[in-house]
DRENTORKOL-3810 file (N, C-alpha, C; in nm, 4 decimals):
REM DRENTORKOL-3810
@n.u->0.6313; n.v->2.1225; n.w->2.9665; ca.u->0.6516; ca.v->2.2213; ca.w->3.0707; c.u->0.5867; c.v->2.1684; c.w->3.1989
@n.u->0.6579; n.v->2.1697; n.w->3.3056; ca.u->0.6079; ca.v->2.1255; ca.w->3.4359; c.u->0.5849; c.v->2.2464; c.w->3.5246
@n.u->0.4813; n.v->2.2379; n.w->3.6068; ca.u->0.4501; ca.v->2.3433; ca.w->3.7010; c.u->0.5368; c.v->2.3224; c.w->3.8243
@n.u->0.6201; n.v->2.4217; n.w->3.8559; ca.u->0.7137; ca.v->2.4061; ca.w->3.9672; c.u->0.6872; c.v->2.5026; c.w->4.0819
@n.u->0.6013; n.v->2.6009; n.w->4.0602; ca.u->0.5738; ca.v->2.7001; ca.w->4.1638; c.u->0.4800; c.v->2.6378; c.w->4.2670
@n.u->0.5354; n.v->2.6064; n.w->4.3828; ca.u->0.4587; ca.v->2.5388; ca.w->4.4874; c.u->0.3365; c.v->2.6187; c.w->4.5328
@n.u->0.3455; n.v->2.7512; n.w->4.5323; ca.u->0.2313; ca.v->2.8311; ca.w->4.5776; c.u->0.1144; c.v->2.8165; c.w->4.4804
@n.u->0.1426; n.v->2.8072; n.w->4.3527; ca.u->0.0360; ca.v->2.7884; ca.w->4.2542; c.u->-0.0231; c.v->2.6487; c.w->4.2683
@n.u->0.0637; n.v->2.5494; n.w->4.2876; ca.u->0.0158; ca.v->2.4124; ca.w->4.3070; c.u->-0.0751; c.v->2.4060; c.w->4.4290
@n.u->-0.0362; n.v->2.4716; n.w->4.5368; ca.u->-0.1160; ca.v->2.4720; ca.w->4.6598; c.u->-0.2508; c.v->2.5400; c.w->4.6366
@n.u->-0.2507; n.v->2.6534; n.w->4.5655; ca.u->-0.3762; ca.v->2.7238; ca.w->4.5369; c.u->-0.4679; c.v->2.6374; c.w->4.4523
@n.u->-0.4127; n.v->2.5699; n.w->4.3519; ca.u->-0.4939; ca.v->2.4820; ca.w->4.2678; c.u->-0.5505; c.v->2.3660; c.w->4.3490
@n.u->-0.4685; n.v->2.3110; n.w->4.4360; ca.u->-0.5128; ca.v->2.2006; ca.w->4.5197; c.u->-0.6259; c.v->2.2447; c.w->4.6124
@n.u->-0.6121; n.v->2.3612; n.w->4.6736; ca.u->-0.7166; ca.v->2.4124; ca.w->4.7625; c.u->-0.8454; c.v->2.4409; c.w->4.6861
@n.u->-0.8320; n.v->2.4951; n.w->4.5663; ca.u->-0.9498; ca.v->2.5215; ca.w->4.4839; c.u->-1.0195; c.v->2.3910; c.w->4.4498
@n.u->-0.9428; n.v->2.2908; n.w->4.4121; ca.u->-1.0002; ca.v->2.1604; ca.w->4.3797; c.u->-1.0723; c.v->2.1015; c.w->4.5001
@n.u->-1.0119; n.v->2.1120; n.w->4.6172; ca.u->-1.0755; ca.v->2.0593; ca.w->4.7384; c.u->-1.2074; c.v->2.1298; c.w->4.7665
@n.u->-1.2096; n.v->2.2638; n.w->4.7482; ca.u->-1.3344; ca.v->2.3383; ca.w->4.7699; c.u->-1.4417; c.v->2.2944; c.w->4.6710
@n.u->-1.4028; n.v->2.2781; n.w->4.5462; ca.u->-1.4988; ca.v->2.2379; ca.w->4.4443; c.u->-1.5512; c.v->2.0970; c.w->4.4692
@n.u->-1.4634; n.v->2.0075; n.w->4.5106; ca.u->-1.5072; ca.v->1.8711; ca.w->4.5416; c.u->-1.6005; c.v->1.8730; c.w->4.6617
@n.u->-1.5712; n.v->1.9595; n.w->4.7582; ca.u->-1.6586; ca.v->1.9724; ca.w->4.8740; c.u->-1.7988; c.v->2.0143; c.w->4.8309
@n.u->-1.8065; n.v->2.1054; n.w->4.7339; ca.u->-1.9364; ca.v->2.1471; ca.w->4.6810; c.u->-2.0064; c.v->2.0300; c.w->4.6140
@n.u->-1.9302; n.v->1.9472; n.w->4.5453; ca.u->-1.9881; ca.v->1.8326; ca.w->4.4759; c.u->-2.0530; c.v->1.7348; c.w->4.5730
@n.u->-1.9992; n.v->1.7290; n.w->4.6946; ca.u->-2.0551; ca.v->1.6371; ca.w->4.7934; c.u->-2.1997; c.v->1.6721; c.w->4.8268
@n.u->-2.2385; n.v->1.7958; n.w->4.7980; ca.u->-2.3759; ca.v->1.8380; ca.w->4.8242; c.u->-2.4697; c.v->1.8010; c.w->4.7095
@n.u->-2.4113; n.v->1.7609; n.w->4.5967; ca.u->-2.4918; ca.v->1.7237; ca.w->4.4811; c.u->-2.5127; c.v->1.5728; c.w->4.4798
@n.u->-2.6243; n.v->1.5300; n.w->4.4259; ca.u->-2.6465; ca.v->1.3848; ca.w->4.4173; c.u->-2.5615; c.v->1.3243; c.w->4.3052
@n.u->-2.4515; n.v->1.2615; n.w->4.3423; ca.u->-2.3676; ca.v->1.1962; ca.w->4.2432; c.u->-2.3549; c.v->1.0485; c.w->4.2794
@n.u->-2.3258; n.v->0.9692; n.w->4.1792; ca.u->-2.3160; ca.v->0.8257; ca.w->4.2011; c.u->-2.1824; c.v->0.7897; c.w->4.2650
@n.u->-2.1748; n.v->0.6686; n.w->4.3164; ca.u->-2.0497; ca.v->0.6194; ca.w->4.3741; c.u->-1.9417; c.v->0.6142; c.w->4.2661
@n.u->-1.9808; n.v->0.5781; n.w->4.1442; ca.u->-1.8852; ca.v->0.5712; ca.w->4.0335; c.u->-1.8296; c.v->0.7107; c.w->4.0022
@n.u->-1.9143; n.v->0.8123; n.w->4.0037; ca.u->-1.8680; ca.v->0.9492; ca.w->3.9794; c.u->-1.7741; c.v->0.9948; c.w->4.0909
@n.u->-1.8083; n.v->0.9611; n.w->4.2134; ca.u->-1.7239; ca.v->0.9989; ca.w->4.3270; c.u->-1.5865; c.v->0.9328; c.w->4.3159
@n.u->-1.5825; n.v->0.8059; n.w->4.2756; ca.u->-1.4551; ca.v->0.7365; ca.w->4.2581; c.u->-1.3729; c.v->0.7993; c.w->4.1457
@n.u->-1.4385; n.v->0.8432; n.w->4.0387; ca.u->-1.3675; ca.v->0.9086; ca.w->3.9285; c.u->-1.3034; c.v->1.0388; c.w->3.9762
@n.u->-1.3740; n.v->1.1116; n.w->4.0606; ca.u->-1.3202; ca.v->1.2361; ca.w->4.1166; c.u->-1.1987; c.v->1.2062; c.w->4.2036
@n.u->-1.2110; n.v->1.1070; n.w->4.2901; ca.u->-1.0993; ca.v->1.0700; ca.w->4.3768; c.u->-0.9790; c.v->1.0245; c.w->4.2946
@n.u->-1.0045; n.v->0.9508; n.w->4.1896; ca.u->-0.8970; ca.v->0.9043; ca.w->4.1018; c.u->-0.8263; c.v->1.0233; c.w->4.0371
@n.u->-0.9038; n.v->1.1209; n.w->3.9924; ca.u->-0.8463; ca.v->1.2418; ca.w->3.9333; c.u->-0.7632; c.v->1.3196; c.w->4.0336
@n.u->-0.8116; n.v->1.3291; n.w->4.1554; ca.u->-0.7363; ca.v->1.3982; ca.w->4.2600; c.u->-0.6033; c.v->1.3279; c.w->4.2860
@n.u->-0.6062; n.v->1.1956; n.w->4.2873; ca.u->-0.4839; ca.v->1.1194; ca.w->4.3098; c.u->-0.3862; c.v->1.1425; c.w->4.1949
@n.u->-0.4370; n.v->1.1428; n.w->4.0723; ca.u->-0.3514; ca.v->1.1684; ca.w->3.9564; c.u->-0.2827; c.v->1.3044; c.w->3.9685
@n.u->-0.3590; n.v->1.4049; n.w->4.0071; ca.u->-0.3018; ca.v->1.5393; ca.w->4.0225; c.u->-0.1950; c.v->1.5390; c.w->4.1303
@n.u->-0.2270; n.v->1.4787; n.w->4.2432; ca.u->-0.1318; ca.v->1.4754; ca.w->4.3553; c.u->-0.0027; c.v->1.4038; c.w->4.3167
@n.u->-0.0137; n.v->1.3007; n.w->4.2328; ca.u->0.1032; ca.v->1.2217; ca.w->4.1948; c.u->0.1674; c.v->1.2698; c.w->4.0644
@n.u->0.1205; n.v->1.3846; n.w->4.0161; ca.u->0.1850; ca.v->1.4468; ca.w->3.9014; c.u->0.1495; c.v->1.3885; c.w->3.7656
@n.u->0.0436; n.v->1.3109; n.w->3.7593; ca.u->0.0025; ca.v->1.2538; ca.w->3.6310; c.u->-0.0932; c.v->1.3500; c.w->3.5614
@n.u->-0.0351; n.v->1.4582; n.w->3.5125; ca.u->-0.1140; ca.v->1.5615; ca.w->3.4463; c.u->-0.0458; c.v->1.6006; c.w->3.3151
@n.u->-0.1191; n.v->1.6751; n.w->3.2326; ca.u->-0.0670; ca.v->1.7244; ca.w->3.1052; c.u->-0.1021; c.v->1.8719; c.w->3.0936
@n.u->-0.0129; n.v->1.9471; n.w->3.0328; ca.u->-0.0425; ca.v->2.0881; ca.w->3.0103; c.u->-0.1406; c.v->2.1009; c.w->2.8944
@n.u->-0.2033; n.v->2.2155; n.w->2.8857; ca.u->-0.2932; ca.v->2.2440; ca.w->2.7739; c.u->-0.2184; c.v->2.2299; c.w->2.6414
@n.u->-0.0970; n.v->2.2803; n.w->2.6390; ca.u->-0.0162; ca.v->2.2734; ca.w->2.5170; c.u->0.0087; c.v->2.1291; c.w->2.4741
@n.u->0.0401; n.v->2.0422; n.w->2.5710; ca.u->0.0636; ca.v->1.9013; ca.w->2.5385; c.u->-0.0617; c.v->1.8366; c.w->2.4794
@n.u->-0.1750; n.v->1.8642; n.w->2.5390; ca.u->-0.3008; ca.v->1.8076; ca.w->2.4908; c.u->-0.3324; c.v->1.8590; c.w->2.3507
@n.u->-0.3155; n.v->1.9882; n.w->2.3301; ca.u->-0.3452; ca.v->2.0451; ca.w->2.1980; c.u->-0.2498; c.v->1.9908; c.w->2.0917
@n.u->-0.1235; n.v->1.9710; n.w->2.1253; ca.u->-0.0293; ca.v->1.9120; ca.w->2.0298; c.u->-0.0756; c.v->1.7723; c.w->1.9883
@n.u->-0.1180; n.v->1.6926; n.w->2.0851; ca.u->-0.1679; ca.v->1.5572; ca.w->2.0542; c.u->-0.2940; c.v->1.5634; c.w->1.9686
@n.u->-0.3824; n.v->1.6570; n.w->2.0010; ca.u->-0.5061; ca.v->1.6713; ca.w->1.9232; c.u->-0.4758; c.v->1.7115; c.w->1.7791
@n.u->-0.3831; n.v->1.8043; n.w->1.7612; ca.u->-0.3452; ca.v->1.8474; ca.w->1.6260; c.u->-0.2842; c.v->1.7320; c.w->1.5472
@n.u->-0.2067; n.v->1.6505; n.w->1.6168; ca.u->-0.1427; ca.v->1.5347; ca.w->1.5531; c.u->-0.2474; c.v->1.4315; c.w->1.5113
@n.u->-0.3417; n.v->1.4057; n.w->1.6005; ca.u->-0.4418; ca.v->1.3025; ca.w->1.5761; c.u->-0.5518; c.v->1.3492; c.w->1.4809
@n.u->-0.5888; n.v->1.4763; n.w->1.4906; ca.u->-0.6981; ca.v->1.5320; ca.w->1.4104; c.u->-0.6523; c.v->1.6563; c.w->1.3358
@n.u->-0.5612; n.v->1.6421; n.w->1.2432; ca.u->-0.5046; ca.v->1.7615; ca.w->1.1764; c.u->-0.6071; c.v->1.8430; c.w->1.0982
@n.u->-0.7132; n.v->1.7827; n.w->1.0529; ca.u->-0.8152; ca.v->1.8562; ca.w->0.9771; c.u->-0.9142; c.v->1.9295; c.w->1.0662
@n.u->-0.9189; n.v->1.8926; n.w->1.1937; ca.u->-1.0160; ca.v->1.9532; ca.w->1.2860; c.u->-0.9542; c.v->2.0596; c.w->1.3746
@n.u->-0.8288; n.v->2.0391; n.w->1.4126; ca.u->-0.7616; ca.v->2.1295; ca.w->1.5070; c.u->-0.6512; c.v->2.2029; c.w->1.4320
@n.u->-0.6587; n.v->2.3329; n.w->1.4304; ca.u->-0.5572; ca.v->2.4123; ca.w->1.3591; c.u->-0.4535; c.v->2.4667; c.w->1.4554
END
């Protein structure tokens, strides 16, 4: 399932930007900052997975742990 509602995408993007802005006030390493930027780029370029997709993979990989 892909998220197609642009207003929701925009709200999520704005929320992420606000949260990242808060992170700038915390002492984080350059490596952590790069990981955040990489994640933001992935989101912007659509390299994301739904919760359902992740849970399906987890159930497949760990059938005894995830019901």
